[in-house]
N, C-alpha and C positions, 0 to 999 in steps of 0.2 A: 860036408860038415861046415866049411867056411860060409857057404851060401846060407845055410840054415841059421848060423849065428848072426849073419848080417841082417837077414829078414827079422829075426827075433829082436835085434837091437832097434831096428826101424819101428817095429810094432810097439816095442816098449816106449820108445821116444814119443811116438804119436799119442800113445795112451797117457803118458805123463803130461804131455802138453794139453790134452783134453781135460785131464783132471785139474790142472792148474787153471785153465780157462774157466772151468765150471766153478771152482772155488772162488775165482775172482768175480764171476757173475753173481754168485750167491752173496759175496761180501757187498757188492754194489747194491743188490736188492735190499740187503739188511740195512745198509746205510740209508737208502731211500725211505724204507719203511720207518726207521727210527726218526728220520727228519720229519716225515709226515705226521708221526705220532706227536712229536714235540710241537709242530705247527698246530695240530688239532687241539692239544691241551692249552696252548696259549691263545689260540683264536678258534674256539668252538663255534659251530653254527648257532645262529640266534635261537634262543629258547632251549637249547640242548642242556646247558648247565643248569638253568633255572628249573627245568622239568625234572631232571634226575637227581639233583643234589639239594634242592630246597626242601624244607620240612613238610610243605603242603603235599608233596608227593606221597609221603608216608601216611598222612592223615586222611587221604581220599578213601 
């Protein structure tokens, strides 16, 4: 029984650590994507903003 509980604790610990690492990774990805979206909004590729947001696009 002692052995069983020790293995259970070890498994639980590694699982928790993996979950924490996974959430940290997701948070890093989220921050990166947000940063890229902000960069894209402030510096869009040439012609992107003009093509999609100018009135001529609607009148074509």
